[in-house]
Backbone bond lengths (Angstrom), bond angles and torsions (degrees), N, CA, C in turn:
res aa  C-N    CA-C-N  psi(-1)  N-CA   C-N-CA  omega(-1)  CA-C   N-CA-C  phi
1 M - - - 1.464 - - 1.529 110.74 -
2 V 1.334 116.74 -47.67 1.457 120.72 179.64 1.520 110.77 -61.40
3 S 1.351 115.74 -42.72 1.463 119.39 -178.61 1.528 111.22 -64.88
4 T 1.345 116.97 -37.14 1.461 120.53 178.70 1.526 111.11 -65.89
5 V 1.326 116.09 -44.10 1.464 120.45 178.58 1.525 110.55 -62.75
6 L 1.342 116.26 -41.19 1.459 120.24 179.51 1.516 111.44 -61.88
7 L 1.328 116.30 -44.74 1.463 119.90 178.62 1.523 111.43 -63.06
8 D 1.340 116.79 -39.52 1.461 120.51 179.30 1.527 111.02 -63.81
9 V 1.337 116.15 -42.01 1.467 120.09 -179.50 1.528 110.63 -65.07
10 V 1.328 116.32 -46.99 1.458 120.50 -179.49 1.525 110.33 -63.00
11 N 1.332 116.82 -40.64 1.455 120.95 179.49 1.532 110.72 -63.99
12 F 1.342 116.39 -39.67 1.460 120.27 179.29 1.525 110.51 -64.54
13 V 1.330 116.76 -40.66 1.468 120.27 178.28 1.525 110.03 -60.80
14 G 1.325 116.54 -42.62 1.459 120.52 177.91 1.517 112.06 -62.86
15 L 1.328 117.02 -44.23 1.463 121.00 178.15 1.525 111.05 -59.58
16 A 1.331 115.85 -47.07 1.456 120.38 -177.89 1.528 111.28 -64.14
17 A 1.323 116.70 -39.99 1.467 120.55 -179.20 1.524 110.99 -64.57
18 F 1.324 117.15 -47.04 1.459 120.41 178.95 1.532 111.01 -63.28
19 A 1.338 116.01 -40.43 1.462 119.59 179.58 1.528 110.98 -62.57
20 L 1.319 116.98 -43.00 1.463 120.47 179.02 1.528 111.59 -64.56
21 S 1.325 116.62 -39.03 1.461 118.67 -179.74 1.523 110.70 -63.87
22 G 1.337 116.83 -37.50 1.459 119.74 177.23 1.515 112.41 -68.67
23 A 1.321 116.32 -43.66 1.462 120.01 179.93 1.528 111.42 -64.84
24 L 1.330 117.24 -39.10 1.464 120.83 -179.33 1.528 111.69 -68.97
25 M 1.341 117.25 -34.51 1.460 118.40 175.26 1.525 109.72 -64.21
26 A 1.337 116.50 -39.54 1.460 119.94 179.01 1.529 110.78 -62.40
27 V 1.331 116.76 -38.69 1.465 120.18 176.38 1.527 110.10 -62.68
28 R 1.338 115.93 -44.42 1.463 121.00 -179.17 1.525 111.60 -63.37
29 R 1.334 116.10 -33.60 1.469 120.15 179.35 1.525 112.34 -89.19
30 Q 1.336 116.65 4.66 1.461 123.68 177.29 1.525 112.66 61.85
31 F 1.350 116.37 41.49 1.459 121.56 173.81 1.530 109.08 -79.11
32 D 1.345 115.99 159.83 1.461 118.84 174.04 1.522 109.69 -82.35
33 V 1.326 116.95 -175.29 1.456 120.66 -172.88 1.533 111.63 -64.81
34 I 1.341 117.12 -32.21 1.463 119.87 177.95 1.527 110.00 -67.94
35 G 1.330 115.63 -43.54 1.458 119.28 176.52 1.514 111.73 -60.80
36 M 1.326 116.65 -37.59 1.463 120.48 177.11 1.525 111.14 -61.86
37 A 1.322 115.53 -45.53 1.469 119.69 -179.22 1.527 111.60 -64.57
38 V 1.335 115.48 -39.26 1.469 119.41 179.39 1.523 110.67 -63.77
39 L 1.338 117.24 -48.42 1.463 119.89 -179.25 1.516 111.67 -64.93
40 A 1.333 116.98 -39.44 1.468 120.17 178.51 1.523 110.67 -62.47
41 T 1.338 117.12 -42.99 1.461 121.26 -178.08 1.526 111.13 -69.32
42 I 1.322 116.66 -44.43 1.460 120.99 179.99 1.524 110.63 -61.42
43 T 1.324 116.44 -42.90 1.465 120.30 -179.18 1.513 111.06 -64.97
44 T 1.326 115.82 -39.74 1.464 120.78 -176.64 1.525 112.19 -69.29
45 F 1.323 116.89 -45.13 1.459 120.28 -169.28 1.522 115.04 -112.15
46 G 1.327 118.03 -7.02 1.459 119.77 -173.52 1.513 113.92 -55.62
47 G 1.328 116.70 -50.97 1.460 119.83 -178.26 1.519 112.84 -64.21
48 G 1.332 116.61 -41.96 1.461 120.32 -179.67 1.514 113.03 -66.76
49 V 1.335 116.60 -37.84 1.468 120.00 178.57 1.528 110.47 -66.11
50 I 1.331 116.81 -43.08 1.464 120.44 177.57 1.528 109.75 -58.39
51 R 1.332 116.54 -46.53 1.470 120.99 178.98 1.518 111.33 -58.68
52 D 1.340 117.20 -49.22 1.462 120.38 -175.74 1.526 111.76 -64.81
53 V 1.328 116.96 -38.68 1.469 120.12 178.26 1.528 110.01 -64.86
54 L 1.329 117.18 -41.49 1.465 120.59 -178.04 1.524 112.37 -66.75
55 I 1.325 117.76 -34.70 1.471 119.51 -179.36 1.525 112.60 -91.52
56 G 1.339 117.44 -5.75 1.456 121.01 176.82 1.509 114.71 88.42
57 D 1.330 118.56 17.00 1.457 122.00 178.11 1.522 108.05 -91.42
58 T 1.330 116.11 85.30 1.458 120.77 -176.88 1.528 110.46 -123.54
59 P 1.349 117.50 149.48 1.466 126.80 -8.85 1.529 111.10 -57.58
60 P 1.334 117.67 151.46 1.462 119.95 -178.44 1.522 112.16 -55.73
61 E 1.312 114.58 151.99 1.464 121.38 -176.70 1.521 112.08 -55.10
62 A 1.315 117.76 -37.06 1.464 121.18 -178.43 1.521 111.79 -61.25
63 L 1.334 117.30 -32.69 1.457 121.02 -177.98 1.524 111.98 -83.19
64 R 1.331 117.51 -12.25 1.456 120.78 179.05 1.525 112.57 -93.62
65 N 1.318 117.35 -8.04 1.452 121.35 -178.54 1.528 108.77 -115.12
66 V 1.324 116.00 103.36 1.459 120.91 -175.26 1.517 111.61 -60.50
67 W 1.327 117.05 -40.08 1.464 119.62 -176.73 1.523 111.88 -66.52
68 W 1.323 117.40 -30.93 1.462 119.32 176.04 1.523 110.56 -62.98
69 L 1.324 117.03 -37.48 1.456 120.41 -177.81 1.524 112.20 -67.75
70 V 1.330 116.49 -21.86 1.466 120.41 179.14 1.534 111.05 -72.79
71 V 1.344 116.95 -28.67 1.467 121.20 -172.65 1.532 112.63 -58.38
72 P 1.342 120.15 -53.59 1.473 118.31 -179.43 1.520 113.24 -64.57
73 L 1.331 117.85 -30.24 1.462 120.01 177.39 1.527 110.44 -68.68
74 A 1.332 115.91 -40.93 1.461 119.56 177.15 1.527 110.61 -65.80
75 A 1.330 117.12 -40.37 1.460 120.85 178.67 1.524 110.60 -64.01
76 T 1.338 117.04 -37.32 1.456 120.75 177.28 1.519 110.74 -62.10
77 A 1.325 116.60 -44.52 1.467 120.12 179.55 1.525 111.22 -62.99
78 V 1.334 116.32 -43.48 1.462 120.20 -179.94 1.530 110.47 -62.91
79 A 1.333 116.03 -46.03 1.471 119.63 -179.26 1.522 111.81 -66.91
80 F 1.322 116.79 -35.02 1.464 120.88 -179.48 1.528 111.31 -61.22
81 F 1.321 116.51 -43.41 1.458 120.27 -174.99 1.532 113.74 -93.47
82 F 1.330 116.51 -26.84 1.464 118.70 -171.25 1.528 113.37 -125.44
83 H 1.339 118.10 22.85 1.461 118.64 -175.09 1.529 114.12 -61.14
84 P 1.343 121.22 -31.67 1.479 117.67 176.74 1.527 112.11 -62.77
85 Q 1.341 115.65 -41.35 1.462 118.94 179.27 1.521 111.88 -68.16
86 I 1.343 116.80 -39.43 1.462 119.92 -179.88 1.517 110.51 -66.58
87 T 1.340 116.28 -39.61 1.462 120.13 179.93 1.522 110.96 -60.08
88 R 1.334 116.94 -34.59 1.464 120.21 177.77 1.529 110.75 -67.05
89 L 1.333 116.17 -22.96 1.465 121.14 178.60 1.527 110.71 -94.68
90 R 1.329 115.98 37.75 1.465 120.75 -173.98 1.522 111.98 -56.41
91 R 1.328 115.96 -38.98 1.464 118.53 -179.21 1.526 111.23 -63.58
92 A 1.329 116.12 -39.63 1.465 119.45 178.82 1.523 110.64 -64.04
93 V 1.334 116.94 -40.14 1.462 120.41 179.07 1.526 110.47 -64.30
94 V 1.343 116.88 -39.51 1.467 120.63 177.52 1.520 110.56 -62.23
95 V 1.333 116.61 -40.64 1.468 120.61 178.65 1.520 110.33 -62.91
96 F 1.338 116.79 -48.29 1.457 120.11 -179.81 1.523 111.58 -62.55
97 D 1.337 116.44 -38.78 1.456 120.46 178.66 1.533 110.52 -63.50
98 A 1.337 116.83 -39.30 1.461 120.43 177.76 1.528 110.63 -65.34
99 I 1.327 116.51 -38.44 1.464 120.14 176.56 1.525 110.16 -63.68
100 G 1.332 115.81 -44.45 1.462 119.38 178.32 1.512 112.36 -59.93
101 L 1.327 116.62 -42.29 1.460 120.75 177.69 1.518 110.67 -58.47
102 G 1.329 116.44 -47.46 1.460 120.14 -178.73 1.509 112.55 -64.00
103 V 1.315 116.56 -46.55 1.468 121.03 -177.00 1.521 111.23 -64.82
104 F 1.338 117.20 -49.63 1.455 120.11 -175.86 1.523 112.05 -68.07
105 A 1.327 116.66 -38.10 1.465 119.32 -178.46 1.530 111.10 -63.66
106 V 1.327 116.92 -50.11 1.476 118.54 -177.12 1.521 110.97 -70.34
107 N 1.334 117.56 -34.61 1.458 119.09 176.83 1.528 110.80 -65.01
108 G 1.332 115.95 -36.42 1.459 119.15 177.60 1.511 112.22 -64.30
109 S 1.331 116.67 -42.19 1.465 120.35 177.85 1.525 111.32 -66.00
110 A 1.333 115.87 -41.91 1.470 119.53 -179.76 1.528 110.92 -62.79
111 K 1.325 116.74 -42.05 1.463 119.78 179.88 1.521 110.85 -66.38
112 A 1.326 116.75 -39.15 1.462 119.83 178.57 1.532 110.68 -62.63
113 M 1.328 116.79 -40.41 1.469 120.09 177.28 1.524 110.72 -64.30
114 Q 1.334 117.17 -40.34 1.460 120.50 179.17 1.524 112.05 -64.46
115 W 1.322 116.04 -26.75 1.466 120.14 179.01 1.530 111.94 -89.17
116 G 1.318 116.48 8.11 1.454 120.56 172.60 1.510 116.35 84.56
117 L 1.332 117.77 16.53 1.459 119.44 178.18 1.521 110.66 -78.69
118 S 1.329 115.99 160.40 1.455 121.08 178.51 1.520 110.01 -67.45
119 P 1.331 118.01 158.52 1.477 120.15 178.43 1.523 113.21 -55.91
120 L 1.349 117.53 -41.98 1.457 119.70 -179.64 1.528 111.21 -63.37
121 A 1.330 116.20 -44.36 1.465 120.19 178.45 1.528 110.67 -64.03
122 A 1.335 116.19 -35.90 1.467 119.99 179.40 1.528 111.05 -65.65
123 V 1.321 116.78 -39.35 1.470 119.94 176.87 1.522 109.73 -63.79
124 M 1.322 116.82 -45.54 1.461 120.73 -178.79 1.525 111.19 -61.86
125 L 1.341 117.43 -43.87 1.457 119.74 -179.26 1.528 111.24 -69.34
126 G 1.327 116.67 -32.38 1.458 119.28 175.99 1.517 111.36 -62.95
127 V 1.315 116.16 -44.37 1.470 120.49 178.60 1.527 110.23 -63.77
128 V 1.323 116.90 -42.74 1.464 120.64 178.05 1.531 110.46 -60.18
129 T 1.325 116.60 -40.95 1.469 120.20 179.09 1.520 110.74 -62.72
130 G 1.333 116.21 -39.63 1.461 120.05 -176.93 1.514 114.02 -74.23
131 I 1.333 117.63 -38.09 1.465 119.59 -172.43 1.524 113.72 -110.74
132 G 1.335 117.53 -8.79 1.469 119.91 -174.75 1.513 113.60 -61.36
133 G 1.323 116.87 -43.50 1.457 119.95 -179.50 1.518 112.49 -63.78
134 G 1.333 116.36 -39.18 1.456 120.60 178.79 1.516 112.27 -65.57
135 I 1.333 116.39 -37.64 1.467 119.74 177.88 1.529 110.55 -64.36
136 L 1.325 116.43 -46.45 1.463 120.12 178.96 1.533 111.09 -62.68
137 R 1.332 115.99 -39.00 1.472 120.33 177.23 1.527 111.36 -58.71
138 D 1.336 115.76 -47.94 1.460 119.56 -177.54 1.526 111.88 -66.21
139 V 1.333 116.37 -39.79 1.468 119.63 179.77 1.523 110.36 -64.09
140 L 1.341 117.32 -47.38 1.457 120.36 179.61 1.525 111.29 -67.14
141 G 1.326 116.56 -27.38 1.454 120.57 177.80 1.511 113.58 -83.01
142 G 1.335 117.31 1.35 1.461 121.10 176.45 1.512 114.13 77.59
143 E 1.334 117.65 27.20 1.456 121.43 179.97 1.530 110.34 -124.15
144 T 1.328 115.75 154.47 1.462 119.87 171.93 1.525 107.79 -66.44
145 P 1.337 118.67 127.76 1.463 119.75 -179.24 1.520 112.11 -50.85
146 A 1.324 115.90 134.74 1.463 120.73 -176.63 1.518 111.61 -57.33
147 V 1.334 116.54 -34.00 1.460 119.66 -176.72 1.525 111.70 -67.03
148 L 1.332 117.92 -17.88 1.461 121.83 -178.63 1.519 113.21 -97.40
149 R 1.319 117.76 -10.99 1.459 120.21 -175.53 1.527 111.06 -85.53
150 R 1.307 116.78 138.15 1.458 121.62 -177.95 1.523 111.79 -70.26
151 D 1.348 117.23 -21.44 1.459 120.01 -176.38 1.530 113.09 -92.31
152 S 1.328 117.55 -1.00 1.462 119.68 -179.10 1.521 110.45 -87.67
153 Q 1.324 115.24 147.38 1.463 119.83 179.59 1.527 110.66 -68.47
154 L 1.325 115.46 159.63 1.466 121.22 -175.53 1.524 111.40 -50.72
155 Y 1.313 116.35 130.55 1.461 121.66 179.57 1.528 110.80 -134.66
156 A 1.333 115.76 -59.04 1.458 118.92 -179.40 1.528 112.00 -71.94
157 I 1.338 117.20 -34.84 1.471 119.67 -176.74 1.521 112.03 -61.99
158 P 1.345 120.44 -46.69 1.472 119.13 174.97 1.526 112.50 -59.25
159 A 1.347 116.19 -37.26 1.464 119.36 178.95 1.527 111.21 -64.01
160 I 1.337 116.45 -41.94 1.469 120.23 178.87 1.530 110.66 -61.54
161 L 1.326 116.11 -46.00 1.468 120.06 -178.91 1.525 111.10 -65.40
162 G 1.330 116.34 -44.90 1.459 119.48 -179.22 1.522 112.76 -65.17
163 C 1.330 116.97 -39.88 1.467 120.18 177.92 1.528 110.63 -66.20
164 T 1.311 116.78 -35.01 1.466 120.44 176.53 1.528 110.48 -63.71
165 I 1.327 116.54 -41.05 1.468 120.36 176.49 1.523 110.17 -61.45
166 T 1.322 117.20 -46.90 1.462 121.19 -179.41 1.520 111.66 -59.18
167 V 1.326 116.26 -49.65 1.465 120.99 -177.93 1.528 110.77 -62.34
168 T 1.326 116.96 -40.77 1.466 120.71 179.64 1.521 111.15 -62.83
169 L 1.330 116.73 -46.07 1.461 120.63 -179.54 1.529 111.51 -65.23
170 L 1.328 116.57 -41.00 1.466 119.12 178.57 1.522 111.63 -66.37
171 A 1.330 117.03 -35.41 1.465 120.65 177.05 1.520 111.01 -65.13
172 L 1.327 116.13 -25.71 1.464 121.53 177.51 1.530 111.78 -90.17
173 D 1.341 116.94 11.66 1.469 123.61 178.22 1.525 113.29 64.45
174 V 1.325 116.76 30.27 1.460 120.52 173.31 1.519 108.02 -73.89
175 H 1.333 116.81 146.35 1.460 121.60 -179.79 1.521 110.41 -57.10
176 L 1.328 116.19 144.99 1.471 121.68 -174.95 1.525 112.08 -53.56
177 L 1.322 116.75 -47.83 1.463 120.06 -177.81 1.522 111.31 -63.56
178 A 1.338 116.03 -41.51 1.468 120.38 -179.51 1.523 111.82 -70.04
179 A 1.319 116.92 -21.96 1.464 120.37 -179.97 1.515 112.33 -87.48
180 T 1.335 116.95 -30.34 1.458 119.63 -172.98 1.529 114.06 -95.36
181 L 1.319 117.74 -41.75 1.465 119.30 -175.71 1.540 112.94 -62.99
182 P 1.355 118.61 -47.47 1.473 117.38 177.39 1.529 112.38 -62.26
183 A 1.327 117.40 -37.93 1.461 120.33 179.71 1.523 110.87 -66.81
184 A 1.341 116.83 -40.24 1.463 120.19 177.45 1.524 110.58 -64.10
185 A 1.329 116.62 -40.40 1.468 120.69 177.66 1.528 110.52 -64.45
186 F 1.328 116.76 -37.88 1.468 121.35 178.42 1.528 110.28 -62.19
187 I 1.337 116.85 -48.43 1.470 120.78 -179.59 1.519 110.11 -60.57
188 T 1.323 115.42 -46.53 1.468 119.69 -179.28 1.524 111.09 -60.75
189 G 1.334 116.49 -45.26 1.460 120.77 -178.54 1.515 112.69 -63.80
190 V 1.322 117.15 -45.16 1.462 120.42 -179.37 1.528 110.55 -66.17
191 R 1.323 117.03 -40.15 1.461 120.43 178.23 1.532 110.72 -61.61
192 L 1.323 117.63 -44.57 1.466 120.63 -179.69 1.527 111.18 -67.46
193 L 1.321 116.81 -38.12 1.464 119.96 175.81 1.527 111.00 -62.70
194 A 1.337 115.35 -39.49 1.464 119.39 179.67 1.523 111.10 -64.12
195 V 1.334 116.57 -40.10 1.461 119.85 177.77 1.521 110.23 -65.82
196 W 1.329 116.17 -43.41 1.462 121.21 -177.86 1.529 111.94 -66.50
197 R 1.324 115.83 -45.33 1.461 120.98 -176.38 1.525 112.64 -92.59
198 R 1.333 117.04 -1.09 1.467 122.75 -179.45 1.528 112.23 58.76
199 W 1.327 115.23 44.25 1.464 119.78 176.47 1.525 108.94 -76.97
200 T 1.299 116.22 137.21 1.469 121.67 175.53 1.521 109.21 -126.58
201 G 1.308 115.78 164.50 1.454 120.22 179.86 1.515 112.16 -73.43
202 P 1.331 117.62 159.46 1.459 120.56 178.22 1.521 111.51 -66.89
203 V 1.317 116.69 147.76 1.454 122.33 177.83 1.521 108.95 -126.91
204 P 1.328 118.91 159.24 1.470 120.68 177.62 1.527 110.79 -56.77
205 R 1.310 116.68 144.84 1.446 122.17 -174.96 1.521 112.68 -56.04
206 A 1.310 117.77 -35.53 1.473 121.44 -176.85 1.518 112.07 -62.91
207 L 1.353 117.20 -21.92 1.459 120.49 -177.41 1.513 112.18 -86.03
208 H 1.330 118.82 -16.02 1.447 120.89 -178.90 1.510 110.31 -65.96
209 G 1.342 115.03 139.60 1.456 119.58 176.96 1.505 112.93 78.78
């Protein structure tokens, strides 16, 4: 019971963080309230919907949980009225976004394993779950996705490593909670370190300088 409640709380924090990041981008791009709601919803559920469609779990999980659908709408309302105050809390939003990345990525890998996919496919779907919504957000917002830019701090790499940890532990029959929570914490920690230390991914030598 405690473990279920803990997972629900952590998952809600991830949903709220992704929703806020989408709504705040819409504010920055001067979208109206409908555009804000669209970006918030796409950011929150994009990766999970892609995962569920690919594995055949339809309708997607996000559409079967009414309370999940309330999260991006609530985030839109909060950002609409209080975006100057939220923007000042940029560090907090980055922390929540890192938590969301960790939670969604490992949950995506765990679900893929439960559906009988290979470990490699499970890692790939976990990464898609973690970063898919952000990619769709950036594309709809008219920006190059952050995960593709050479100047952005590590995002996909922590997700790949964390999903690999999750898949490995699950293959060894480790309990779901023990396999996912440490991996989610690892992804979150590495992402925050990358932001703090300004770590970026490797680029071809010709691009240096």
